[in-house]
C-alpha positions as CSV (number, residue, x, y, z in Angstrom):
1,X,15.2,56.0,-8.8
2,X,18.6,56.5,-10.3
3,X,20.1,58.0,-13.4
4,X,23.4,56.4,-14.3
5,X,25.5,58.6,-16.6
6,X,28.7,57.5,-18.3
7,X,30.8,58.1,-21.4
8,X,32.7,61.2,-20.4
9,X,36.4,61.5,-20.8
10,X,39.2,63.5,-22.3
11,X,39.4,64.3,-26.0
12,X,41.2,66.7,-28.3
13,X,39.5,69.7,-29.8
14,X,37.4,68.6,-32.8
15,X,36.9,65.1,-31.3
16,X,33.7,63.3,-30.4
17,X,32.2,61.6,-27.4
18,X,28.9,59.9,-26.7
19,X,27.3,60.2,-23.3
20,X,24.8,57.7,-22.0
21,X,22.3,57.9,-19.1
22,X,20.4,54.9,-18.0
23,X,17.3,55.3,-15.9
24,X,16.6,52.8,-13.2
25,X,13.4,52.5,-11.2
26,X,11.4,54.9,-13.3
27,X,9.0,54.5,-16.2
28,X,11.5,56.2,-18.5
29,X,9.3,56.4,-21.6
30,X,6.8,58.8,-20.2
31,X,9.3,61.5,-19.2
32,X,11.0,64.3,-21.1
33,X,14.7,64.1,-20.5
34,X,17.5,66.7,-20.5
35,X,21.3,67.1,-20.4
36,X,22.9,69.9,-18.5
37,X,26.5,70.9,-17.9
38,X,28.3,72.8,-15.3
39,X,31.8,74.3,-15.0
40,X,33.3,75.5,-11.7
41,X,31.9,78.9,-10.6
42,X,29.1,78.8,-13.1
43,X,25.4,77.9,-12.9
44,X,24.3,74.6,-14.4
45,X,23.5,75.2,-18.1
46,X,20.8,73.4,-20.1
47,X,22.4,71.7,-23.1
48,X,19.7,69.7,-24.8
49,X,16.2,68.3,-24.2
50,X,14.2,65.5,-25.7
51,X,10.5,65.1,-25.1
52,X,8.8,61.7,-24.6
53,X,7.6,62.0,-28.2
54,X,11.2,62.6,-29.4
55,X,11.1,66.3,-30.1
56,X,14.6,67.8,-29.4
57,X,15.9,71.2,-28.5
58,X,19.4,72.6,-28.0
59,X,21.2,75.6,-26.6
60,X,22.6,77.7,-29.4
61,X,26.2,77.0,-28.6
62,X,25.8,73.3,-29.4
63,X,23.4,73.3,-32.3
64,X,24.7,71.4,-35.3
65,X,27.3,69.7,-33.1
66,X,25.4,67.8,-30.4
67,X,22.5,65.3,-30.9
68,X,20.3,64.1,-28.1
69,X,18.4,60.8,-28.6
70,X,16.6,58.2,-26.6
71,X,16.0,54.5,-26.6
72,X,13.0,53.7,-24.5
73,X,13.5,50.0,-24.6
74,X,16.9,50.5,-23.0
75,X,15.6,53.3,-20.7
76,X,18.6,55.3,-21.9
77,X,19.1,58.9,-23.2
78,X,22.2,59.7,-25.2
79,X,24.2,62.8,-26.1
80,X,26.4,62.6,-29.1
81,X,28.9,65.4,-29.1
82,X,30.9,66.1,-32.2
83,X,33.4,68.9,-33.2
84,X,34.1,69.4,-29.5
85,X,35.5,72.7,-28.4
86,X,37.5,73.6,-25.3
87,X,34.4,75.5,-24.0
88,X,32.5,72.3,-23.9
89,X,34.6,71.2,-21.0
90,X,32.3,70.6,-18.1
91,X,30.6,68.0,-15.9
92,X,27.5,66.8,-17.8
93,X,24.4,65.7,-16.0
94,X,21.2,64.0,-17.2
95,X,18.0,65.1,-15.7
96,X,14.3,64.3,-15.5
97,X,12.7,67.8,-15.3
98,X,9.3,66.8,-14.1
99,X,10.7,64.7,-11.2
100,X,13.8,66.9,-10.5
101,X,16.0,63.8,-10.6
102,X,19.6,64.3,-11.5
103,X,22.3,61.8,-12.6
104,X,25.7,61.8,-10.9
105,X,27.5,63.7,-13.6
106,X,30.2,62.7,-16.0
107,X,33.3,64.8,-16.7
108,X,34.1,65.9,-20.3
109,X,37.4,67.5,-20.9
110,X,38.4,69.0,-24.3
111,X,41.9,70.2,-24.8
112,X,44.4,70.8,-27.5
């Protein structure tokens, strides 16, 4: 089982990025999915979740700016990040909570 995340990069404050995470070797559609992020010296932080039914939830700091979505046919979960702030800089990981499976992480850097 693998989660392949991509889409990170460097953007200016106020910019946008879309992260993707493709699940390989797992029946993607039956699982809730999540995006976490981590900065050096800090614990991994839950950013957003989406249930298999499509219900979403977000940490307060990203509400109104980030959108999590999924495409079961492509076995992919997305994180659209708009109005990025410097404090969004982190390594972002996709995750299957019920299987404790993590993706490899993708770096997002937001700077002026």
